[in-house]
HTML snippet that shows the backbone in 3Dmol.js (N, CA, C, O; Angstrom):
<script src="https://3Dmol.org/build/3Dmol-min.js"></script>
<div id="view" style="width:600px;height:400px;position:relative"></div>
<script>
const pdb = `
ATOM      1  N   MET A   1       1.532 -29.467 -47.914  1.00  0.00           N
ATOM      2  CA  MET A   1       2.066 -28.830 -49.314  1.00  0.00           C
ATOM      3  C   MET A   1       3.117 -27.091 -48.648  1.00  0.00           C
ATOM      4  O   MET A   1       3.083 -26.320 -49.606  1.00  0.00           O
ATOM      5  N   GLY A   2       3.581 -26.688 -47.940  1.00  0.00           N
ATOM      6  CA  GLY A   2       3.720 -25.858 -47.528  1.00  0.00           C
ATOM      7  C   GLY A   2       3.976 -24.285 -47.982  1.00  0.00           C
ATOM      8  O   GLY A   2       3.512 -23.872 -49.045  1.00  0.00           O
ATOM      9  N   ILE A   3       4.726 -23.463 -47.122  1.00  0.00           N
ATOM     10  CA  ILE A   3       5.221 -22.430 -47.681  1.00  0.00           C
ATOM     11  C   ILE A   3       6.625 -21.969 -48.502  1.00  0.00           C
ATOM     12  O   ILE A   3       7.804 -22.206 -48.240  1.00  0.00           O
ATOM     13  N   GLN A   4       6.332 -21.611 -49.021  1.00  0.00           N
ATOM     14  CA  GLN A   4       7.141 -21.748 -50.610  1.00  0.00           C
ATOM     15  C   GLN A   4       8.756 -20.781 -49.681  1.00  0.00           C
ATOM     16  O   GLN A   4       8.715 -20.292 -48.552  1.00  0.00           O
ATOM     17  N   PRO A   5       9.747 -20.786 -50.456  1.00  0.00           N
ATOM     18  CA  PRO A   5      10.730 -19.140 -49.907  1.00  0.00           C
ATOM     19  C   PRO A   5      10.434 -18.321 -49.862  1.00  0.00           C
ATOM     20  O   PRO A   5      10.381 -17.543 -48.909  1.00  0.00           O
ATOM     21  N   MET A   6       9.954 -18.159 -51.522  1.00  0.00           N
ATOM     22  CA  MET A   6       9.281 -16.675 -52.034  1.00  0.00           C
ATOM     23  C   MET A   6       8.069 -16.358 -50.347  1.00  0.00           C
ATOM     24  O   MET A   6       8.424 -15.610 -49.437  1.00  0.00           O
ATOM     25  N   GLU A   7       7.070 -16.930 -50.347  1.00  0.00           N
ATOM     26  CA  GLU A   7       6.383 -16.406 -49.611  1.00  0.00           C
ATOM     27  C   GLU A   7       6.878 -15.902 -48.478  1.00  0.00           C
ATOM     28  O   GLU A   7       6.403 -14.908 -47.930  1.00  0.00           O
ATOM     29  N   TRP A   8       8.030 -16.664 -47.982  1.00  0.00           N
ATOM     30  CA  TRP A   8       8.557 -16.518 -45.862  1.00  0.00           C
ATOM     31  C   TRP A   8       8.840 -15.039 -46.754  1.00  0.00           C
ATOM     32  O   TRP A   8       8.044 -14.136 -46.495  1.00  0.00           O
ATOM     33  N   VAL A   9       9.949 -14.728 -47.813  1.00  0.00           N
ATOM     34  CA  VAL A   9      10.637 -13.785 -48.124  1.00  0.00           C
ATOM     35  C   VAL A   9       9.747 -12.268 -47.541  1.00  0.00           C
ATOM     36  O   VAL A   9      10.065 -11.350 -46.785  1.00  0.00           O
ATOM     37  N   LEU A  10       8.728 -12.537 -48.200  1.00  0.00           N
ATOM     38  CA  LEU A  10       7.148 -11.447 -48.856  1.00  0.00           C
ATOM     39  C   LEU A  10       6.587 -11.835 -47.415  1.00  0.00           C
ATOM     40  O   LEU A  10       6.301 -10.709 -47.007  1.00  0.00           O
ATOM     41  N   ILE A  11       6.197 -12.834 -46.234  1.00  0.00           N
ATOM     42  CA  ILE A  11       6.229 -12.690 -44.761  1.00  0.00           C
ATOM     43  C   ILE A  11       6.799 -11.712 -44.270  1.00  0.00           C
ATOM     44  O   ILE A  11       6.181 -10.676 -44.024  1.00  0.00           O
ATOM     45  N   ILE A  12       8.374 -11.893 -43.982  1.00  0.00           N
ATOM     46  CA  ILE A  12       9.697 -11.139 -43.453  1.00  0.00           C
ATOM     47  C   ILE A  12       9.242  -9.499 -43.952  1.00  0.00           C
ATOM     48  O   ILE A  12       8.983  -8.501 -43.281  1.00  0.00           O
ATOM     49  N   VAL A  13       9.267  -9.655 -44.923  1.00  0.00           N
ATOM     50  CA  VAL A  13       9.004  -8.227 -45.136  1.00  0.00           C
ATOM     51  C   VAL A  13       8.140  -7.236 -44.730  1.00  0.00           C
ATOM     52  O   VAL A  13       8.341  -6.112 -44.268  1.00  0.00           O
ATOM     53  N   VAL A  14       7.070  -7.899 -45.003  1.00  0.00           N
ATOM     54  CA  VAL A  14       5.257  -7.621 -44.507  1.00  0.00           C
ATOM     55  C   VAL A  14       6.159  -7.203 -43.221  1.00  0.00           C
ATOM     56  O   VAL A  14       6.810  -6.160 -43.272  1.00  0.00           O
ATOM     57  N   GLY A  15       6.189  -8.065 -42.023  1.00  0.00           N
ATOM     58  CA  GLY A  15       6.348  -8.260 -41.167  1.00  0.00           C
ATOM     59  C   GLY A  15       7.270  -6.880 -40.377  1.00  0.00           C
ATOM     60  O   GLY A  15       6.860  -6.375 -39.333  1.00  0.00           O
ATOM     61  N   LEU A  16       8.649  -6.371 -41.134  1.00  0.00           N
ATOM     62  CA  LEU A  16       9.295  -5.881 -41.143  1.00  0.00           C
ATOM     63  C   LEU A  16       8.775  -3.801 -41.106  1.00  0.00           C
ATOM     64  O   LEU A  16       8.891  -2.659 -40.658  1.00  0.00           O
ATOM     65  N   LEU A  17       8.199  -4.773 -41.995  1.00  0.00           N
ATOM     66  CA  LEU A  17       7.422  -3.088 -42.666  1.00  0.00           C
ATOM     67  C   LEU A  17       6.319  -2.801 -41.328  1.00  0.00           C
ATOM     68  O   LEU A  17       6.288  -1.637 -40.927  1.00  0.00           O
ATOM     69  N   LEU A  18       5.496  -3.729 -40.687  1.00  0.00           N
ATOM     70  CA  LEU A  18       4.055  -3.433 -39.919  1.00  0.00           C
ATOM     71  C   LEU A  18       4.976  -2.958 -38.903  1.00  0.00           C
ATOM     72  O   LEU A  18       5.145  -1.745 -38.772  1.00  0.00           O
ATOM     73  N   PHE A  19       5.826  -4.121 -37.886  1.00  0.00           N
ATOM     74  CA  PHE A  19       6.376  -4.014 -36.688  1.00  0.00           C
ATOM     75  C   PHE A  19       7.640  -3.423 -36.582  1.00  0.00           C
ATOM     76  O   PHE A  19       7.928  -2.699 -35.628  1.00  0.00           O
ATOM     77  N   GLY A  20       8.551  -3.726 -37.654  1.00  0.00           N
ATOM     78  CA  GLY A  20       9.713  -2.831 -36.943  1.00  0.00           C
ATOM     79  C   GLY A  20      11.006  -4.159 -36.968  1.00  0.00           C
ATOM     80  O   GLY A  20      10.816  -5.363 -36.799  1.00  0.00           O
ATOM     81  N   PRO A  21      12.157  -3.532 -37.204  1.00  0.00           N
ATOM     82  CA  PRO A  21      13.082  -4.129 -36.417  1.00  0.00           C
ATOM     83  C   PRO A  21      12.945  -4.843 -35.202  1.00  0.00           C
ATOM     84  O   PRO A  21      12.988  -6.073 -35.211  1.00  0.00           O
ATOM     85  N   LYS A  22      12.803  -4.267 -34.269  1.00  0.00           N
ATOM     86  CA  LYS A  22      12.863  -4.552 -32.684  1.00  0.00           C
ATOM     87  C   LYS A  22      11.887  -5.412 -32.680  1.00  0.00           C
ATOM     88  O   LYS A  22      12.077  -6.628 -32.641  1.00  0.00           O
ATOM     89  N   LYS A  23      10.761  -4.870 -32.719  1.00  0.00           N
ATOM     90  CA  LYS A  23       9.109  -6.055 -32.543  1.00  0.00           C
ATOM     91  C   LYS A  23       9.582  -7.242 -32.876  1.00  0.00           C
ATOM     92  O   LYS A  23       9.823  -8.210 -32.154  1.00  0.00           O
ATOM     93  N   LEU A  24       9.751  -7.044 -34.537  1.00  0.00           N
ATOM     94  CA  LEU A  24      10.009  -8.388 -34.848  1.00  0.00           C
ATOM     95  C   LEU A  24      10.252 -10.053 -34.109  1.00  0.00           C
ATOM     96  O   LEU A  24       9.554 -11.063 -34.205  1.00  0.00           O
ATOM     97  N   PRO A  25      11.539  -9.804 -33.369  1.00  0.00           N
ATOM     98  CA  PRO A  25      11.751 -11.143 -33.072  1.00  0.00           C
ATOM     99  C   PRO A  25      11.115 -11.285 -32.087  1.00  0.00           C
ATOM    100  O   PRO A  25      11.039 -12.507 -31.959  1.00  0.00           O
ATOM    101  N   GLU A  26      10.288 -10.553 -30.812  1.00  0.00           N
ATOM    102  CA  GLU A  26       9.911  -9.789 -29.573  1.00  0.00           C
ATOM    103  C   GLU A  26       8.548 -11.257 -30.597  1.00  0.00           C
ATOM    104  O   GLU A  26       8.377 -12.459 -30.396  1.00  0.00           O
ATOM    105  N   LEU A  27       8.007 -10.424 -31.462  1.00  0.00           N
ATOM    106  CA  LEU A  27       6.402 -11.431 -32.049  1.00  0.00           C
ATOM    107  C   LEU A  27       6.344 -12.778 -32.310  1.00  0.00           C
ATOM    108  O   LEU A  27       5.393 -13.462 -31.932  1.00  0.00           O
ATOM    109  N   GLY A  28       7.612 -13.377 -33.145  1.00  0.00           N
ATOM    110  CA  GLY A  28       7.913 -14.076 -33.722  1.00  0.00           C
ATOM    111  C   GLY A  28       8.006 -15.079 -32.233  1.00  0.00           C
ATOM    112  O   GLY A  28       7.362 -16.113 -32.052  1.00  0.00           O
ATOM    113  N   ARG A  29       8.836 -14.549 -31.414  1.00  0.00           N
ATOM    114  CA  ARG A  29       9.161 -15.484 -30.003  1.00  0.00           C
ATOM    115  C   ARG A  29       7.331 -15.728 -29.744  1.00  0.00           C
ATOM    116  O   ARG A  29       6.766 -16.773 -30.066  1.00  0.00           O
ATOM    117  N   SER A  30       6.585 -14.471 -29.077  1.00  0.00           N
ATOM    118  CA  SER A  30       5.591 -15.141 -29.098  1.00  0.00           C
ATOM    119  C   SER A  30       4.115 -15.765 -30.040  1.00  0.00           C
ATOM    120  O   SER A  30       3.003 -15.905 -29.532  1.00  0.00           O
ATOM    121  N   LEU A  31       4.363 -15.983 -31.072  1.00  0.00           N
ATOM    122  CA  LEU A  31       3.954 -16.162 -31.984  1.00  0.00           C
ATOM    123  C   LEU A  31       3.825 -18.020 -31.514  1.00  0.00           C
ATOM    124  O   LEU A  31       2.865 -18.777 -31.655  1.00  0.00           O
ATOM    125  N   GLY A  32       5.224 -18.291 -30.928  1.00  0.00           N
ATOM    126  CA  GLY A  32       5.590 -19.486 -31.445  1.00  0.00           C
ATOM    127  C   GLY A  32       5.639 -20.852 -29.828  1.00  0.00           C
ATOM    128  O   GLY A  32       5.889 -22.043 -29.641  1.00  0.00           O
ATOM    129  N   LYS A  33       5.247 -19.711 -29.093  1.00  0.00           N
ATOM    130  CA  LYS A  33       5.378 -19.825 -27.481  1.00  0.00           C
ATOM    131  C   LYS A  33       3.466 -20.495 -28.268  1.00  0.00           C
ATOM    132  O   LYS A  33       2.857 -21.563 -28.330  1.00  0.00           O
ATOM    133  N   ALA A  34       3.299 -19.394 -28.593  1.00  0.00           N
ATOM    134  CA  ALA A  34       2.016 -19.655 -29.030  1.00  0.00           C
ATOM    135  C   ALA A  34       1.160 -20.735 -29.569  1.00  0.00           C
ATOM    136  O   ALA A  34       0.103 -21.225 -29.171  1.00  0.00           O
ATOM    137  N   ALA A  35       2.068 -21.007 -30.787  1.00  0.00           N
ATOM    138  CA  ALA A  35       1.784 -22.537 -31.652  1.00  0.00           C
ATOM    139  C   ALA A  35       1.945 -23.793 -30.868  1.00  0.00           C
ATOM    140  O   ALA A  35       1.319 -24.828 -31.094  1.00  0.00           O
ATOM    141  N   ARG A  36       2.999 -23.593 -29.752  1.00  0.00           N
ATOM    142  CA  ARG A  36       3.933 -24.647 -28.950  1.00  0.00           C
ATOM    143  C   ARG A  36       2.354 -25.274 -27.978  1.00  0.00           C
ATOM    144  O   ARG A  36       1.739 -26.337 -27.894  1.00  0.00           O
ATOM    145  N   GLU A  37       2.263 -24.138 -27.500  1.00  0.00           N
ATOM    146  CA  GLU A  37       1.144 -24.065 -26.160  1.00  0.00           C
ATOM    147  C   GLU A  37      -0.248 -25.049 -26.742  1.00  0.00           C
ATOM    148  O   GLU A  37      -0.772 -25.985 -26.137  1.00  0.00           O
ATOM    149  N   PHE A  38      -0.664 -24.440 -28.231  1.00  0.00           N
ATOM    150  CA  PHE A  38      -1.792 -24.758 -29.457  1.00  0.00           C
ATOM    151  C   PHE A  38      -1.386 -26.176 -29.461  1.00  0.00           C
ATOM    152  O   PHE A  38      -2.041 -26.833 -28.651  1.00  0.00           O
ATOM    153  N   LYS A  39      -0.623 -26.763 -30.034  1.00  0.00           N
ATOM    154  CA  LYS A  39      -0.314 -28.191 -30.257  1.00  0.00           C
ATOM    155  C   LYS A  39      -0.044 -29.075 -28.873  1.00  0.00           C
ATOM    156  O   LYS A  39      -0.097 -30.304 -28.923  1.00  0.00           O
ATOM    157  N   GLU A  40       0.234 -28.404 -27.693  1.00  0.00           N
ATOM    158  CA  GLU A  40       0.436 -29.105 -26.539  1.00  0.00           C
ATOM    159  C   GLU A  40      -1.024 -29.341 -26.266  1.00  0.00           C
ATOM    160  O   GLU A  40      -1.294 -30.527 -26.073  1.00  0.00           O
ATOM    161  N   ALA A  41      -1.823 -28.672 -26.217  1.00  0.00           N
ATOM    162  CA  ALA A  41      -3.783 -28.546 -25.779  1.00  0.00           C
ATOM    163  C   ALA A  41      -4.196 -29.694 -26.775  1.00  0.00           C
ATOM    164  O   ALA A  41      -5.038 -30.564 -26.554  1.00  0.00           O
ATOM    165  N   THR A  42      -3.725 -29.591 -27.485  1.00  0.00           N
ATOM    166  CA  THR A  42      -4.508 -29.997 -28.694  1.00  0.00           C
ATOM    167  C   THR A  42      -3.812 -32.318 -28.587  1.00  0.00           C
ATOM    168  O   THR A  42      -4.444 -33.367 -28.713  1.00  0.00           O
ATOM    169  N   SER A  43      -3.038 -32.157 -28.443  1.00  0.00           N
ATOM    170  CA  SER A  43      -1.848 -33.553 -28.143  1.00  0.00           C
ATOM    171  C   SER A  43      -2.521 -34.159 -26.925  1.00  0.00           C
ATOM    172  O   SER A  43      -2.952 -35.306 -27.042  1.00  0.00           O
ATOM    173  N   GLY A  44      -2.657 -33.547 -25.810  1.00  0.00           N
ATOM    174  CA  GLY A  44      -3.941 -33.879 -24.608  1.00  0.00           C
ATOM    175  C   GLY A  44      -4.909 -34.048 -25.097  1.00  0.00           C
ATOM    176  O   GLY A  44      -5.404 -35.119 -24.745  1.00  0.00           O
ATOM    177  N   LEU A  45      -5.547 -33.448 -25.853  1.00  0.00           N
ATOM    178  CA  LEU A  45      -7.021 -33.555 -26.319  1.00  0.00           C
ATOM    179  C   LEU A  45      -6.958 -34.692 -27.079  1.00  0.00           C
ATOM    180  O   LEU A  45      -7.882 -35.496 -26.956  1.00  0.00           O
ATOM    181  N   LEU A  46      -5.944 -34.962 -27.940  1.00  0.00           N
ATOM    182  CA  LEU A  46      -6.388 -36.244 -28.969  1.00  0.00           C
ATOM    183  C   LEU A  46      -5.865 -37.352 -27.607  1.00  0.00           C
ATOM    184  O   LEU A  46      -6.675 -37.964 -26.910  1.00  0.00           O
ATOM    185  N   LYS A  47      -4.939 -37.400 -27.503  1.00  0.00           N
ATOM    186  CA  LYS A  47      -4.820 -38.414 -25.781  1.00  0.00           C
ATOM    187  C   LYS A  47      -6.150 -39.431 -25.216  1.00  0.00           C
ATOM    188  O   LYS A  47      -6.526 -40.602 -25.262  1.00  0.00           O
ATOM    189  N   GLU A  48      -6.614 -37.887 -24.575  1.00  0.00           N
ATOM    190  CA  GLU A  48      -7.971 -38.504 -23.420  1.00  0.00           C
ATOM    191  C   GLU A  48      -8.758 -38.824 -24.525  1.00  0.00           C
ATOM    192  O   GLU A  48      -9.744 -39.371 -24.030  1.00  0.00           O
ATOM    193  N   LEU A  49      -8.887 -38.801 -25.672  1.00  0.00           N
ATOM    194  CA  LEU A  49     -10.108 -39.118 -26.629  1.00  0.00           C
ATOM    195  C   LEU A  49      -9.497 -40.873 -27.079  1.00  0.00           C
ATOM    196  O   LEU A  49     -10.271 -41.752 -27.457  1.00  0.00           O
ATOM    197  N   GLU A  50      -8.194 -41.042 -26.948  1.00  0.00           N
ATOM    198  CA  GLU A  50      -7.721 -42.075 -27.247  1.00  0.00           C
ATOM    199  C   GLU A  50      -8.101 -43.018 -26.551  1.00  0.00           C
ATOM    200  O   GLU A  50      -8.421 -44.144 -26.934  1.00  0.00           O
ATOM    201  N   GLU A  51      -8.072 -42.369 -24.917  1.00  0.00           N
ATOM    202  CA  GLU A  51      -8.207 -43.412 -23.721  1.00  0.00           C
ATOM    203  C   GLU A  51      -9.214 -43.544 -23.547  1.00  0.00           C
ATOM    204  O   GLU A  51      -9.411 -44.562 -22.884  1.00  0.00           O
ATOM    205  N   LYS A  52     -10.750 -42.621 -23.995  1.00  0.00           N
ATOM    206  CA  LYS A  52     -11.735 -42.806 -23.416  1.00  0.00           C
ATOM    207  C   LYS A  52     -12.385 -43.945 -24.796  1.00  0.00           C
ATOM    208  O   LYS A  52     -13.420 -44.527 -24.471  1.00  0.00           O
ATOM    209  N   LYS A  53     -11.948 -44.210 -25.979  1.00  0.00           N
ATOM    210  CA  LYS A  53     -12.201 -45.065 -26.901  1.00  0.00           C
ATOM    211  C   LYS A  53     -11.631 -46.447 -26.562  1.00  0.00           C
ATOM    212  O   LYS A  53     -12.254 -47.506 -26.478  1.00  0.00           O
ATOM    213  N   SER A  54     -10.314 -46.223 -26.383  1.00  0.00           N
ATOM    214  CA  SER A  54      -9.821 -47.756 -25.307  1.00  0.00           C
ATOM    215  C   SER A  54     -10.514 -48.436 -24.698  1.00  0.00           C
ATOM    216  O   SER A  54     -10.664 -49.649 -24.849  1.00  0.00           O
ATOM    217  N   ASP A  55     -11.305 -47.363 -23.509  1.00  0.00           N
ATOM    218  CA  ASP A  55     -12.063 -47.861 -21.955  1.00  0.00           C
ATOM    219  C   ASP A  55     -13.201 -48.562 -23.115  1.00  0.00           C
ATOM    220  O   ASP A  55     -13.445 -49.767 -23.181  1.00  0.00           O
ATOM    221  N   GLN A  56     -13.943 -47.267 -24.175  1.00  0.00           N
ATOM    222  CA  GLN A  56     -15.130 -47.936 -24.856  1.00  0.00           C
ATOM    223  C   GLN A  56     -14.823 -49.543 -25.059  1.00  0.00           C
ATOM    224  O   GLN A  56     -15.300 -50.394 -24.309  1.00  0.00           O
ATOM    225  N   MET A  57     -13.832 -49.888 -26.343  1.00  0.00           N
ATOM    226  CA  MET A  57     -14.143 -50.984 -26.220  1.00  0.00           C
ATOM    227  C   MET A  57     -13.501 -51.786 -25.597  1.00  0.00           C
ATOM    228  O   MET A  57     -13.442 -52.918 -26.076  1.00  0.00           O
ATOM    229  N   GLN A  58     -12.866 -51.540 -24.455  1.00  0.00           N
ATOM    230  CA  GLN A  58     -13.105 -52.550 -22.829  1.00  0.00           C
ATOM    231  C   GLN A  58     -13.568 -53.049 -22.898  1.00  0.00           C
ATOM    232  O   GLN A  58     -13.409 -54.187 -23.337  1.00  0.00           O
ATOM    233  N   THR A  59     -15.051 -52.235 -22.267  1.00  0.00           N
ATOM    234  CA  THR A  59     -16.142 -52.003 -21.761  1.00  0.00           C
ATOM    235  C   THR A  59     -17.107 -53.261 -23.000  1.00  0.00           C
ATOM    236  O   THR A  59     -18.024 -54.069 -22.849  1.00  0.00           O
ATOM    237  N   LYS A  60     -16.314 -52.841 -24.084  1.00  0.00           N
ATOM    238  CA  LYS A  60     -17.920 -53.543 -25.310  1.00  0.00           C
ATOM    239  C   LYS A  60     -17.109 -55.415 -24.844  1.00  0.00           C
ATOM    240  O   LYS A  60     -17.971 -56.179 -24.410  1.00  0.00           O
ATOM    241  N   GLU A  61     -15.892 -55.938 -24.916  1.00  0.00           N
ATOM    242  CA  GLU A  61     -15.257 -56.823 -24.877  1.00  0.00           C
ATOM    243  C   GLU A  61     -15.676 -57.493 -23.932  1.00  0.00           C
ATOM    244  O   GLU A  61     -15.862 -58.702 -24.072  1.00  0.00           O
ATOM    245  N   ASP A  62     -15.992 -56.659 -22.403  1.00  0.00           N
ATOM    246  CA  ASP A  62     -16.446 -57.273 -21.181  1.00  0.00           C
ATOM    247  C   ASP A  62     -17.721 -57.315 -21.351  1.00  0.00           C
ATOM    248  O   ASP A  62     -18.077 -58.037 -20.419  1.00  0.00           O
ATOM    249  N   ARG A  63     -18.774 -56.980 -22.002  1.00  0.00           N
ATOM    250  CA  ARG A  63     -19.826 -57.684 -21.395  1.00  0.00           C
ATOM    251  C   ARG A  63     -20.418 -58.962 -21.964  1.00  0.00           C
ATOM    252  O   ARG A  63     -21.459 -59.281 -21.389  1.00  0.00           O
ATOM    253  N   PRO A  64     -20.103 -59.636 -22.768  1.00  0.00           N
ATOM    254  CA  PRO A  64     -20.405 -61.112 -23.674  1.00  0.00           C
ATOM    255  C   PRO A  64     -19.856 -61.783 -22.341  1.00  0.00           C
ATOM    256  O   PRO A  64     -20.651 -62.599 -21.875  1.00  0.00           O
ATOM    257  N   VAL A  65     -18.895 -61.655 -21.754  1.00  0.00           N
ATOM    258  CA  VAL A  65     -18.815 -62.507 -20.996  1.00  0.00           C
ATOM    259  C   VAL A  65     -19.403 -62.024 -19.247  1.00  0.00           C
ATOM    260  O   VAL A  65     -19.254 -62.815 -18.315  1.00  0.00           O
ATOM    261  N   GLU A  66     -20.021 -60.717 -19.059  1.00  0.00           N
ATOM    262  CA  GLU A  66     -21.055 -60.274 -17.763  1.00  0.00           C
ATOM    263  C   GLU A  66     -22.189 -61.205 -18.697  1.00  0.00           C
ATOM    264  O   GLU A  66     -22.846 -61.869 -17.895  1.00  0.00           O
ATOM    265  N   LEU A  67     -22.494 -61.390 -19.664  1.00  0.00           N
ATOM    266  CA  LEU A  67     -23.833 -61.908 -20.160  1.00  0.00           C
ATOM    267  C   LEU A  67     -23.692 -63.504 -19.866  1.00  0.00           C
ATOM    268  O   LEU A  67     -24.534 -64.228 -19.334  1.00  0.00           O
ATOM    269  N   LYS A  68     -22.548 -63.821 -20.299  1.00  0.00           N
ATOM    270  CA  LYS A  68     -23.109 -65.862 -20.188  1.00  0.00           C
ATOM    271  C   LYS A  68     -22.549 -66.614 -18.732  1.00  0.00           C
ATOM    272  O   LYS A  68     -22.630 -67.800 -18.412  1.00  0.00           O
ATOM    273  N   GLU A  69     -21.712 -64.986 -17.681  1.00  0.00           N
ATOM    274  CA  GLU A  69     -22.250 -65.672 -16.797  1.00  0.00           C
ATOM    275  C   GLU A  69     -23.921 -65.111 -15.610  1.00  0.00           C
ATOM    276  O   GLU A  69     -24.416 -65.435 -14.531  1.00  0.00           O
ATOM    277  N   LYS A  70     -24.181 -64.162 -16.708  1.00  0.00           N
ATOM    278  CA  LYS A  70     -25.973 -63.961 -15.876  1.00  0.00           C
ATOM    279  C   LYS A  70     -26.765 -65.048 -16.723  1.00  0.00           C
ATOM    280  O   LYS A  70     -27.938 -64.675 -16.771  1.00  0.00           O
ATOM    281  N   GLU A  71     -26.648 -65.866 -17.193  1.00  0.00           N
ATOM    282  CA  GLU A  71     -26.942 -66.807 -18.396  1.00  0.00           C
ATOM    283  C   GLU A  71     -27.069 -68.097 -17.427  1.00  0.00           C
ATOM    284  O   GLU A  71     -28.041 -68.851 -17.360  1.00  0.00           O
ATOM    285  N   LYS A  72     -25.765 -68.183 -16.633  1.00  0.00           N
ATOM    286  CA  LYS A  72     -25.609 -69.148 -16.508  1.00  0.00           C
ATOM    287  C   LYS A  72     -26.346 -69.476 -14.551  1.00  0.00           C
ATOM    288  O   LYS A  72     -26.235 -70.380 -13.724  1.00  0.00           O
ATOM    289  N   THR A  73     -26.926 -68.375 -14.608  1.00  0.00           N
ATOM    290  CA  THR A  73     -27.227 -68.567 -13.318  1.00  0.00           C
ATOM    291  C   THR A  73     -28.724 -68.312 -13.132  1.00  0.00           C
ATOM    292  O   THR A  73     -29.426 -68.912 -12.318  1.00  0.00           O
ATOM    293  N   THR A  74     -29.124 -67.392 -13.944  1.00  0.00           N
ATOM    294  CA  THR A  74     -31.172 -67.363 -14.683  1.00  0.00           C
ATOM    295  C   THR A  74     -30.936 -69.006 -15.269  1.00  0.00           C
ATOM    296  O   THR A  74     -31.223 -69.864 -14.433  1.00  0.00           O
ATOM    297  N   ARG A  75     -30.660 -69.290 -16.022  1.00  0.00           N
ATOM    298  CA  ARG A  75     -31.059 -70.612 -16.660  1.00  0.00           C
ATOM    299  C   ARG A  75     -31.771 -71.181 -15.659  1.00  0.00           C
ATOM    300  O   ARG A  75     -32.991 -71.042 -15.568  1.00  0.00           O
ATOM    301  N   PRO A  76     -30.770 -72.142 -14.497  1.00  0.00           N
ATOM    302  CA  PRO A  76     -31.482 -72.844 -13.974  1.00  0.00           C
ATOM    303  C   PRO A  76     -32.869 -72.424 -12.765  1.00  0.00           C
ATOM    304  O   PRO A  76     -33.377 -73.111 -11.878  1.00  0.00           O
ATOM    305  N   GLU A  77     -33.202 -70.734 -13.311  1.00  0.00           N
ATOM    306  CA  GLU A  77     -34.548 -71.115 -12.646  1.00  0.00           C
ATOM    307  C   GLU A  77     -35.372 -71.356 -13.753  1.00  0.00           C
ATOM    308  O   GLU A  77     -36.582 -71.574 -13.676  1.00  0.00           O
ATOM    309  N   LEU A  78     -34.668 -71.314 -14.847  1.00  0.00           N
ATOM    310  CA  LEU A  78     -35.929 -71.057 -15.773  1.00  0.00           C
ATOM    311  C   LEU A  78     -36.313 -72.521 -16.263  1.00  0.00           C
ATOM    312  O   LEU A  78     -37.288 -72.845 -16.940  1.00  0.00           O
ATOM    313  N   LYS A  79     -35.548 -73.126 -15.876  1.00  0.00           N
ATOM    314  CA  LYS A  79     -36.389 -74.819 -16.350  1.00  0.00           C
ATOM    315  C   LYS A  79     -37.372 -75.426 -15.585  1.00  0.00           C
ATOM    316  O   LYS A  79     -37.861 -76.497 -15.943  1.00  0.00           O
TER     317      LYS A  79
END
`;
const viewer = $3Dmol.createViewer("view");
viewer.addModel(pdb, "pdb");
viewer.setStyle({}, {cartoon: {color: "spectrum"}});
viewer.zoomTo();
viewer.render();
</script>
């Protein structure tokens, strides 16, 4: 949905009234930096979760092979 142009104008006017024209660019840089750091942290976390998920899926695929190998070694003992 996003922010409409009129909403941006209102945000800028309120920002100018609250912080003044000298502080507003500094505030914008700080907010941009914080948003960038948050995005980087979020993407790092998502990447880590995907890696763990991939590892778990690989482990699940390996289990049947391990069970078949164990069955081959234990079946002669059962006879």
